[in-house]
C-alpha positions in Angstrom: 89.6 240.9 176.1 86.1 240.8 177.7 84.5 237.6 177.3 81.2 237.7 175.1 78.7 235.0 174.5 79.3 233.8 170.9 76.6 233.7 168.5 75.8 233.7 164.7 76.0 237.5 164.7 79.6 237.6 165.9 80.6 234.8 163.2 78.8 236.8 160.5 80.5 240.1 161.8 84.0 238.6 161.6 83.3 237.1 158.2 82.4 240.5 157.0 85.7 242.2 158.5 87.7 239.5 157.1 86.3 240.0 153.6 86.8 243.8 153.7 90.2 243.4 154.7 90.9 240.9 152.1 89.4 243.0 149.6 91.1 246.1 150.5 94.6 244.4 150.6 94.0 242.9 147.2 92.9 246.1 145.7 95.2 248.5 147.4 98.5 246.5 147.9 98.4 243.3 145.8 97.2 245.2 142.7 99.6 248.1 143.2 101.9 248.6 140.3 105.1 248.2 142.5 104.0 245.0 144.2 102.4 243.5 141.0 105.5 244.1 139.0 108.1 242.9 141.6 107.9 238.9 141.5 108.8 238.4 145.3 106.5 241.0 146.5 103.6 239.6 144.3 104.2 236.0 145.5 104.0 237.3 149.3 100.9 239.4 148.5 99.4 236.4 147.1 100.1 234.3 150.0 98.6 236.8 152.3 95.4 236.7 150.2 95.5 232.9 150.4 95.8 232.9 154.1 92.9 235.5 154.5 90.9 233.3 152.5 91.7 230.2 154.4 90.9 232.2 157.5 87.6 233.3 156.0 86.7 229.9 155.2 87.3 228.8 158.5 85.3 231.5 160.2 82.4 230.3 158.0 82.8 226.7 159.3 83.0 227.7 162.9 80.3 229.7 162.3 78.0 227.1 161.1 78.2 225.9 164.8 76.1 228.8 166.0 73.5 228.4 163.5 70.7 228.1 166.0 72.1 230.5 168.4 70.9 234.2 168.2 
């Protein structure tokens, strides 16, 4: 991967992309009747959502370090 100078914009962009993936996964996979009505699959799907949320929060915290960099 090429090196990029990290800035607030990259942080915002990665937050947005993580949110989109999380939203799509929840809407189209976790809420799918087969997954939702299969306890083990539902549990795994929720674990993925939880991990994506953790990633989202971590990106937000890390992005705060670039608040004054444009």
